[in-house]
N, C-alpha and C positions, 0 to 999 in steps of 0.2 A: 709676879707682882712684888714689888719691894715694899716693905713695911718700914715706915719712918718712926723713929723714937721721939723726935722733937722737931720744932719749927726750924731750928738751926740746921738739922739734917736736910730738910726740904730746901732751905735757902742755898746750902752748899750744892745740892743736886741741880738746882735751877741755874746757879752760876756756871757749873760745869757744862750743862747743856747749852747755855748761851755762848760759852767759849767754843764749844764744838761747832756750833752753828756759824760763828764768825770764821773759824778755820775752813769750814766747807765752802763758804762764800768766797774766801780768798783763793781757794783751789780752783773754783769755777772761773774766777777772773783770769787765772793763769791759763786754764784750758782754752778759754775764749780768745785770749791773746795769741796763743799758739795756733789756733785754728784760723784766725784772721791772717796770721803770718803765712800760713800755707796757701791761702787763697789769693795772695797777691800775684799779679801777672808777672812781675819780675822774677819771682821764684819759679814760676812755670817755665819762663824763658831759660833760666839757668839750668833747670832739669833737662829741658830739651837739648840745650847746647852740650851738656855733659854726655847725654845719650848719643848725640850725633858725633861727638869727638871720639867716643869709644868705638862706635860702629865704623867710623871712617878709618880709625887706626887698625881695626881688625881686617877691614877690606884691603888696606895697604899692605899689611903683614901677609895676608893671604896671597896677594899678587906677587910680592917679592919672593916668596918661597914656593911658588908653583912651578 
């Protein structure tokens, strides 16, 4: 437990905590935006196409050198 010497110390600590709270809220907004971006259907489609192209390339490569 912290012991404060004056009301100025308490005010400084409260301002510090308020700023930390604002920073945490902004970080949560960023995480929310990133999460929403991941859930978009177009991103799922892009991921599937990347996977399919890699898999298709491997199958083609395998047939060529068999």
